[in-house]
N, C-alpha and C positions, 0 to 999 in steps of 0.2 A: 121389541125391545122392554115395550108399556105394560106389552100384554101380560107380561109373564110376571111382572111386576106389580103388577097390582092385582095376578089367583096367585103370586106366596101371598101378600100382603092380606087378598082375601083365606088362605086355609089359618095364615095365623088368625088372622081376628076369629075364627069357627073355633080352633083349638083353644081360646080362650076363652067363649064362649058354651065349649062344651065341659070345660074345668077339665080338664086333661091335663094339664099343665101348667106353668107359671113360663117358658120361657122358649124360644122356636129349637133349633134339632140341633147341636154342639156341632159334629161335622159343619153342616150348613154356613152357619154362623164365623162358624173363623177364612170355612172360604173365604169368604165377604170379604170378614175385615182385612187380609192378602189382597183380594184384588182390586181392593180401595189402597190401599199402602202401595199397593204397586201402579196407583193406574196418578195416588200423590205423588211420589217418587220420579214416574216418569215425566207427570208437569213441570218438579224442577230442576229435573234432568235439563231439560230442552228449557229450559226461561234460563239458566248460567248458561250451557251450550250458545246459546243468542241473542244476549248483552255483551258487550266488551265496552272497555274504560280508556281513554288513551289523554296521558296526565299534557300538564302546560307542556315538558319540556320529551317530550315524545311524540314518534311517529309514530306506523304502523301499515303491515305489507298486508291489502287483504286477497286471497288465492282462491279463484275460481274456478272449478275445477281446472287446475294446472295454470286456468292467468292471474300470473301479480299484478295489484292496483294499488295504487300511493292512498292511505290517509292519515291528510294532516290536519287535520282539524279535534278542537282537542273535548270530550266530552264522553259522554254516552253510544255507542252504537250498537247495530242492531247486524245481524248471520244466520245465513239458511246452517242449523246445523246439520254437522256430516256432508252438505256437501261445500260451504262455507271456512276457513284456515284465516286466522292471524295472527302475522309475525308480529315484535314490539321489533324498536327501536329504538334507544336512548338520542336523542338529536343534545348531550349537551359536548361542553370537551370537555374532555378524557385525556388520560396524559400514559407514557411507557419511559424508565429509567433505559437508560443500553448505558453497562459498564459496571451498571452498580447493583444495591437492592435494596428497594425502595422501606421494604419491611422491616430488616435492619441493618442498613444503610453498609452492607459488606460486600466488598468490591470482586469484580465478576469478569480474571481476568484474561477469559476465551472474549470477552465481549470491550474489553479499554484495552487492550496495548497493542500498538500501530508502531508499524516507523514510518520516521519523519523523510524528504526527501533529501538532508546530509547523512539517512544512513540512522538517525539514534533512533531509540526507542519509546515510547507514550505513552505514561495509564492517559485515556481523555472520557472522562463521562459525560455524558450525556440528559439532555430531557424533555419527550419528543412529544408535543402537544395536537390534537386533531379530534372532527367533533365527523357523525354519518351525511355528507353530502345532500344522500343519493340514498330514502332507504332501498326501490326495490332494486339498484345492481347494489350496493349494501348485501340485499340475500341471497339475489342469484347472479350476476355478479360469477364470485368465486364463493369458496368455498370457504375459505377463513379469509376474513380480507384483514386483517390488524396485522397475522404472522404474515401475510404478503407489503402491508409498512413494516415493518420491523426489518426483510431483510434486505429493502429498500432504501432503507437510511442506511444498515451498516452500510450495506455495501456504496451505496454517498460519505459517509463517514470519512471509511476509509481512502478511496477515492482521492476526496480532498485532502485529510490531513499527510497523503504524499506525495500529493504538492508543495509542504509548503515543507522551509526551515525547521527545527525544535523550538527556535528561538523565537518566530511569527506564533507558533502553539503555546507558550507558554507565559508569554507576557505580548507584543501588542498588538500580533496577526489576528485576535480570536472572533471582533464582529465582523471582521469579513471573508474568513475561514465559514461562521455561521452564516452569513449569506448564502455565501457562492454553495453551503450544503444543504440551503430551505430551495435554493432555486435548482439545483440539483433535481431535484426528490422530487418537485411539482415539477415537474416534466419531466418523469418519470411513472410517476401520474398519475396525470394527464394522457401518458398512452396506453397505461394495463384497464381505465376510471371502471374502477371499483366502487364506487358511491363514497370513498371516504377520504377527507381534505387534508391533510395537513396547515394548519393556525398556529408550529410555531415548532423551535429546537436550540434547545442551549444553550452550552458547555456548562456544566454542571462545576469540574474542575479538573487540572491541568499537570501534570507533577513527574518529575522519573520514574521510572520501577523500583529501582533497589536506594536505599541512602545514598551508600556514597555515590551514586550521582547525583542527587539533589544535591550532598555537597559537593558536588564538583562546581553543576550548575547553582547552585547559590553564589561559592563561592571566580565563577566569569563574575553571574549580576554582577559581587560586588564591583569585581575590576572594570564593569561597563558601568558603572554608577561615575566609579571614581577620572575613567572618560572623560564621560560628561561632566565631569566636570571639569579638570582641566580643560576642556574644549572651553567652558562659558570664561570661564577665567584670562587664556592667553582671547575669546574673540572678548573679553572687557581690555585685554591688555593693548588688543591693536585699536579698538575706536573712540582710547584714550591715543593711542600715540600719532594715531591720521592724521589728524586736524592739525597740527602746530607745524608735524611734519606735510603738507603737503603747504603750512601752510610759507614754509621757509621755501620750498622747491616753489611755490610762487616770485614767494622777494629771488631768490638765485634769477629763475624765468625772468623777473621784468628788470634787474639790474643787466642782464646780457645782452635784452631789448635795447633798452640805453644804450651799454655802449659800446653793443653792431651799429646804432642808427647816429653814434657821436662818434664813428669812425669812418662810418657811412659818408657821414658831411662834413670830418674833416677831410678826406679822402676826397673829395670832392671840391674842395676848396678848393685844395692843391692842385690839383684836375687846374681846377679856372685858374691857379695863381702861374703856375706851368705854359699853357696855351696862351694867356697873357702876354707871359717873357716869352716865349715863341715865336706870338706876335715881332712885340720888338724886338728882340735880336732880328731875324732877318730882314727889319728894314736898318737895322746900323750894327752888322756882330762886331765888330770893335769893340765899340764903346760899350754895350754889355756884356762883350767879358770883364772887362773891366772894374765895372760896375758889381758885375755877379761876385769876383774877386775880391772886390774891399769886403762887398757884403757876406761875406763866408769868412775873410779874415776877421771880423767882426765878433760876427760867433763864433767863431774857433775863439779863435785868442786877445781876448781882448783886457787881460788883466797882463797882458809880456813884453821882457823892459827886451829892446835888443842892443847887445851886447857889442862893440865895432869898434877893434883896435889898431893902435891908431898906426903910420909907415912909420913910425921909428920901432915902434915896437915897444915905449919905455910906457907907456898910455891904453885905458882903456875908457871910454867914454859909451857910456851909456843912454840909447830915444824908445823911448815907450812908442809901442806898437801905431797913438794915434796920427805920430810925424809922416806914417804909409799913408792913411787917409786924407790927410791936408785939415786936418779939427787944427784953430785957433788954439794951443792950449799950449803953455810952458814949462820945456823941457828942463827933466834933471839930470847933470850932467855931472858920475863920479871918477873923478881921474884918479890916481895910485900909479908910485915909482914902485917899478917893478926889482931894482935895486939894492934900497933900503927897505921896503916893505912897508914904510907909510904912506899912504892917502892922505894929500892932496887937492885943492879944489884946484885946478889952472885952465887961466880964464882963458889962455890965448886959446888953450886946446877947443874948449866953448867954442870961442869965438868961431877960428874956422870948421869947428863939424858941426855947428849942428844944422846946419840946414844937407838935407842928401838930394844926391841930380834926379832928374827928374827924367823922364823916361818922354 
């Protein structure tokens, strides 16, 4: 190369000196320019294909003769052209929708229409967030890892929605449903091991599929709210009435216990009295019988007056019961004549019948 260049330079110098022309051969000059251009383009092509840049939110897979290697450090890197290849992977959190389109927010019934455990149809929309956790597996473990994640998500969503009643899907069970779906998707992704990670899945909207059904569900919700209101009012009334009822019940129980104690004590006293009387009765039965008879008469007939007809049948004499008990009280004697219908006091009759025969 060096001797040829020198020879060309020498010939050109001699041509100039001989005055044969002010320029070289046009064909030779054009070939040289083309060669220089080709060389420059080749150098630029090799330079461009031997360097690549990784951004802060990216990772790359460097492929050398079919062997993959992850490159995670951001910045400028070099490779061997035509021997090594680079495939970049975005590691930021990304997402896709299920049941609706994010472009125009239109419903996709093929994805959103589902059936619940109580055999009701319902439209449910989800948004799935994911990120690539392993760039090498994301490139080589499957042809379309994002499609696999979407199919797994739809399968898990329908499985979980089918195990809940429609009321839970519409109202109170959304958080529990989201958690169940997320756990199921994570388990399936761990089995597939495709280098993609689920970040979160959320229910965007859930509603009945038709307007008539939606109105029916609204009526059901209104009835449920009324039911809750009635239950709250009933519980409030119960809480207000229970303390007073409990107080009354406690008072009745205490009165009953007091009466029980009183009657037990009274019965115990009567038993003790009977036992003492029985002990005296054993000692002298006749006297005890008489005393018990008199005491009973005092209790049963305290104000009774005894009327005794005279043997002649013409007079009545009234004696108080105190005379039977041996009390020292004055006896009141009332006499009346049966023939003339007028009452007169008879001193003789009173004197004769004022005393009773003793046993």
